N, C-alpha and C positions, 0 to 999 in steps of 0.2 A: 439589587435590581437591575431591569433595562431602562427604565426612567432615571430621569434630571426635571424633577417637578418641582428645584426653585431659577432650572437655568432658559434665560430665551435662548440660547442656541445647542448645538448635538453633533457633538461630535462622532463619528461612529467609519466602523473601521471592518474590513475584511482583512485576510492572508490577501502576501502578493504573489500569485501562481509560477510555478514555476517552469520557466520556458523550456525545459528538454521533457514537458508531458505534454497530454493534448488535454482540453478538457474533457471533464467526467461529470458521471452527476455529482461525485460530492464538490467541485466545484461550485457546480448551479446551483447546489443544495443551500451553501455557506451564503451565497451571492444572492441569491430570492430572497433569503430571510435577512440580511443582511438587506434588498432595496426595502421590503417590507416594514420593517421596523424606520427606515425613513421619510415612507411615507404618510406613515404612524406620527410621527415626529412635526412631520409639517399639518398635516392636521390636528397636531396640538397647537399650532402654531407656533414654534420652535424654528429661529433659520439651522435647518439643517446643513451640515458638509458629508459628506459623504463619500468615503478615499475606497477603491480600490486601485490593484495596478501587477506588474509582472517580476518577479526576480527572479534577473539576467542573468547574474553571475556565480562563480564558480568552479569545479574544478570538472565535476559533472557538464555540465554546456562545453569548456572546452574540449572536452575530450569526443563526446557526442558529435561536437564542429570540425574535430581532427580526422572521424569516420567518414563524415559526411564532405569531405573535403568545401565542405566553406568557413570565414569567419565566422567567428562565436557569434558579430554583432547582426552577421545575414541570418543565421539563425533567431536567434532572436523577432529579428525583425522581422521575418515567415511566420515563428509561434503567435509571436503577441497578435496581428491581426485573427485566429481563431478566435480567441478570448473577446479580445471587443466586438468579433461578432455576433458572436452566440449573448453577447447582454442584450446588445442592439435585440437580439431575436425573443431576447423573456424578458426586453422592457424593461433595460435594467436601470432608475434614472441616478446614476453617479454624478458627483460634481468635478472628482478629478480623479485622472489611472496618471499614477505614480507608474515610472520605470528607471528601473538601480544604474538604468545607461545615461541616465539624463543628467546634462551637468549638474541641476539646480542638487539633485539627491549625492551626488559625492562631494560638494560642497557641505553641507550635513552633517555624512559622517565624521567628514575632515573636522570638521569642529568639535559633534561629538567626542571623537576620538582623542582633541588636544584638553577637553575638562576630562576626561579620566588620566588623560597625560599629568596636566598640572595639578592634582588630586593629586596623585601620588597611587590610581586606584591596577595602572598599568606596572610590570617586569618586567626583561627580557630573563628569558632562561631556553633548556633543550626540551622540547616534547620528546616524550618515548610513548609510543602506544598503538591502540590503533585503531581508526578511521573506516568511517562507512560513506562513501562517494555517492551509494546510492540518494543518502537522504543527509552528508551534508554534513554530521556528526560523528565524535570522536565520540567511544563505546568501550566503559569501564574492563578492565580484566577480567570481573566478575561474571558482566555479561557477554564471554568469549567461549564459545563451542567451536571446536574444529574448524578455526581460523572463522567463524562466521557470526556473525550476529541475535544470539539464543531467541532476543524479543522480535525479529525481522526475517532471519533468514538470513536475509543478504549477503553473501561473501564482505570480507575486509581485512584493512591495507594496512602493513606493518609500517606505521610514519616513527622518523628521526629527523628531528631537524629544529635550529633555533628557530625561536617561536617568543614573543612577549605574549604574554601572562596577565589574566584580568583577575586580580586579587578578593575571584565570587565568593570565599570561605568568611571574609571578612564582612560576610555580610549575609550571613546565614541568623542572628538571630534579629536582625532588624527585619528579613522577611519574614520569619514565626511573628512576631509582635504583630505586623501588621495584617497578616492570613486572617490572624487571629480574632483584630480587633475590630476587621472590617469582612466579617461572615457574605459581607457581598463581593469583593473582590473577584472571588475565583466559582464562578458557575458552574453548572449544579452543584449540589452541597459533596454530591461521590467524587468530581472531582480536586472542588477544593481538599479533601481529607486524603488523596491519594498524594496531593502536593507534600501536605504536611508531613505524610509518612517520608519523602523522598526526602525533603530536609529534613527529619529526625536522623537520617542515615551517615549527614553529615554530607557538607559543600569539601568539592576540590576545587582548588586555583581553575582556572581555564583557558585555554590554547588560545589567542585573538588573530593568531597570525601563519600566513604560508610563505615555504619560498619556493615551493615546488610548484607550481602553476603561476600562471598572470593573469589572468583577468578579473577582473575586480578589484575594487579602488584603493591605490597602493600607501600603503601608511604616512603618513604627512615625514619629511627631513630622514625617512626609511627605506630608499624607492626596490632593495631588494624584497622585502616582505611586503603583501596581497594584504587586506583585513580579510578576515577572517566571512564567509559568506552570511552567516547566520547573524554577525554584527552588524553588520552590511544591510539586511532586509530589514532587520528589526528595527533601524533608526527613517526606516521610509514613511512612519505613522508623523513625524517630525517633520520630513525634508518636506513632502510633501505642502506642508504649512509653510516654508518659508525660510525655518530652521535653517542657518550661517547665510543665510542670503544678504541680503541691504533693505529687506524690507518683511519684518516676518510679526507683521499686523496679525497673518491671519492667524500665528504660533500664539501669540499672544489672547485672541480674541477664542480660539480651538482648543487647545491643549490646557488641560491632560483630556484624551482622548474617555468620552462619556460610553465609552462601547466598543469592546475587541472582538470580533465575533473567529472562533475558527474551529476546525476540527482538534479531538480527542487527540491525532496522533503529535500536531506541535504545540500542546499543552505547555511542556517543561520551561518551551525555550521562551513563552511564553508571560509563564507563571514564577520564573526561575533569572533566569539571566535578563529579558528587558526588567524589572521591573530593581535587579540588582547595577544596572548601567544607572538608569536612571537616576537609582540614589545615590550611587556615584559620582554622576555628577551634579548632583544638587537640584535635579527637576521632576514633575509632580510628577506620580506615579497615575494612568489611567485607573478612572473607577469602577472599572467592569473590564472580563475577562471570561466568558461563555462560551465554553467548546460542547461540537456539540458528536454527534455519535458515526458509524458508516454505515451505507447501504448495503446490505444482500438484494442479493436477485434471486427470487426464488428460492430465500435458504438456503441460497448459497454462494460462501464468499466470490465478489468479483475476480475475474483473475482473467489477460488476454488468451492466455494458452484455454482455459478452459471455451471462449471462445462468449463469454455471458458477459462483458463491461458492456452497459448501458451506457448510449452516447445519447447526450443532453439532444442537439441537435435534431438526431432523427427521432426524437420522442414528443422534439416542440411541434415539429411536422405533423406527427401523427395524431397526437392530441389536439394541437392545439396550446400557445406559451400559456392561456391563461390555465388552462386545467392541470395544466404541470404546473406550476404555481402552485394552485391549489389543493392538489396531491402531496406532493412536499411535505409545506406545510401543515393540512390538515390528518393523513395520515398516521404521525409517530408525535408523539412529546418531544418535541424541542431537548438535544441532549442525551437521547436516548439513542441505542443502535436502531434502526428500519428494513423492511423487509418491502421489495419492489415486483411486483406481482403485477402483471398488465390485467389479471383477471378483477383484482383492486382500485386500479386504474380505470378502469372501463366503467364499474361498479359507480364511484363515485361523482365521474364526468355524464352520469346517463341518470343516472338516480338522484344526486342529489344537486347538479348542477342543471340540468337541461329538463329534469322531471320538478321537481320542488320550486327552481328560485327559475330557470328559464319561462316554464308553467305557467307563474304566476302571473309574473311580468304580463306575459303574454298571452293569456287569457281576461287579463283588466283590464287590457287596453283596449282587448278589444270589444269586450263588453262594455267599456264607456265610451269607444267611438260608436257603436252598434245601438246604445239603448241610449246615448245624453247625448253623443255628440266631442267633437275633438276636447273643448272644455273645463277642466275639470277642477272645482271646487277647493274650498279646505275641511281636510277632515272636522266629524264631530262622534260626541259623546249622548246617545238615545237610547240603546238597549245595556240590556248586560252582557251582548256578546262585546260589542262595542266596549266597552270599560274593562270586560278579561284582554283585551284586543290593545287596547291604551297603554294598561298596569302593565301589558310583557313589553311591548315597545319604551316606556318610561326608564323599567330595571334594566335595560342594554347597555345603553354607553358606561352606567360605571362599574357590572355585571362585563363587557368586553375593555378594558384602561386596565382594570386589576391585571387581566390576563394577559395583555400583550406589553405591560409592563414589564409580570414576569416573565414575555418569550415565551408565556404558555399558548403559541399560537392556535393547536388544536381545540383548546380550551374555549380561546377567545373567537375560532370558527363553529365551532358548535353552538358557544349561545348566539349568535347572528343565526343559525341555521333553525335552532327554537324557535323562534322571530317566523325563520319563515314558510313550516308549517305549519304554525300559528295561524297564519297569514292562508293556506291554504284549508284548513280547516276552519275558518273564516267563507268562506266561497262558499261552500256545502253550508253551512246553519243559519247564514240570510239570501245564499241560494236568490241572487242577483236576473236569472232569468223568469222567476215566478214574478220576483217586484214588475220585473217588465211589464210580464202579462198583465195585472191585476191593475195596472194605472197609479200605483203609490211609485210615483216618480222622487217625489224629494227623496221618501227612504234609500233609493234607488240609489237617488245622486251622494248621499252623504255612502253607503256601503263602499260602491267605488273608492271614496275622495278619501277614505279608512284604508282603503285595497291599493293603493297607488301611494300611499304616504308607508305602510307599512314595505312596501318596493326599497319604497325611498328611501329609508332609515336604513333599512338593512341594504342595501347597494354601496349606500357611504361610508360601515362601516367593512366591506369588502371590497371598497376601494385599492387599499396597502399591497393587498397579495393578490387581485383580478385588475388591474389598472386599464384594461383594455376594454374590459367585457362590460368592466360595472360603468365606463366613458358611457360605451353605446346605452348603456338603459340609462344613462342622467337621459342624454340625448333623444331617445323613446318618451318616456318621460315628461321633455320638452322640459328639462331641468337643471342648469347651469353650476356644473361644479364647481368652476373659476373660484379660487380664493375660498372654500369653505372650509370652518371649522369645526370639530365634536361638538366643542364646548356653547356651540349656538345654534348647531344647523342640525343637530343630531336631537335636539326634539322635536315631541308630538307637534305638526301646526305650523314653523316656523319661516313654513314656504310661500314664498311668493302666493297672494290669494288665488289665485289666478293662474292653472297652467295648461298649456295645449301642449297635448299630446301625437305623436306623430303614428304612421302607420306599425303596426306589430313586424318587425324579423326576428325569426328564433335568434338567440345570441349565442343559444350556447348548443352547437349540432351534437345529433346523435354518435356517439367514437366506435367502434371495434376492433375488438383483439389484431395487432396485427400479421398477416398473417407468414409461416415457419419461412424462414430460405430467403 
């Protein structure tokens, strides 16, 4: 499970993103999901450490920099700003941003290497085989067709060089045992089964150094060798916590990670290589690795040649960052592949956010201020409609937390919107405008307080996914979100006895599909 029910801390990571790429929808998807998990865990009262960052070493970066006539560090510095700008635009509340070119990271890599060397998990030999520069991955002969990677289609290079090797094969049985004993370790289950099938084929020792380029962390005591970029990259999860530094307090407090969130294309590195390295070093394994699927555009695989690559900057600018965050986590079960269409995006944004949620807030506040005044009392149960509304609100926290713990974001959001829709039908049932006309002031006050409570509790649960929009909703309701916790603040009637509402302003604007071209 994504949840850590017993711990007071929660350590959460995205992959570190490669600086030879520009941020795309896949990067945004992983990071938005991680941010929602981090915010949810904070609502549970946990101390969260949320790590993201960039992977800046390797042959691909070195060659790309050479083609552009710049130093590799200069290329990395340029691209890293794009990721940081996107995370700002998408309201990503990370606690740390690790760059593999930082000295603190190199110190962690060298310490891990020394532990592996001292435990006899490393030996020197000669590597001969195929290498996929695009993925920075070694490819077995069985996966090579006409000099290309059969899985990706990328051209391969034949490599022969002196190399250090990691005794990966020695950890096959331990890996299988751990995965079988801990079903939650790799999720969803289909990816767990995929890794078990891969392990059943047998593991070969892994080449973990290169001599044909220099852009990376050098092997301690052997400067002719550079540590394989994936060993370097995976170590970010502990180097960011100060592993290998003079102060390992964060590492002691937060490791092992509660959740590594990744795309399915890098599952093998995280579910085989990384735990084997940790086993060899005598370090605890992460509690869970959760892999998500890929997005297509209008049913087609995205590619630069087709011109259908989704730009998350443009999407956030056109639809709004909160609307984009909501769509990504609402539209598709997390872990499965999904399809992005502007029509679906518009439908979610307009029907669910603007009409169902935004309109419920707007009409409730408007009627409150028009009929009663800005001060709202506590909710109460006086009729069957009140009781039914309260029952749905009372049932929401448990259902929501169950789904969020399993990273079933779409189900958690659906549970919230069932309550929102019930709030809208409640408006029609109690007809506050009729109560006002008939002079039933006390009943009117209760009905409007109940409606405000519906919006408040819904917005509290939606905050991890749409933080800015929900904070604007809270402001209009006169409710302070700071320090809120689900176990205390999601209950009916726990808010201050009187709230003073503000003049309503639409939180969700209606959107249209972008014009072609």
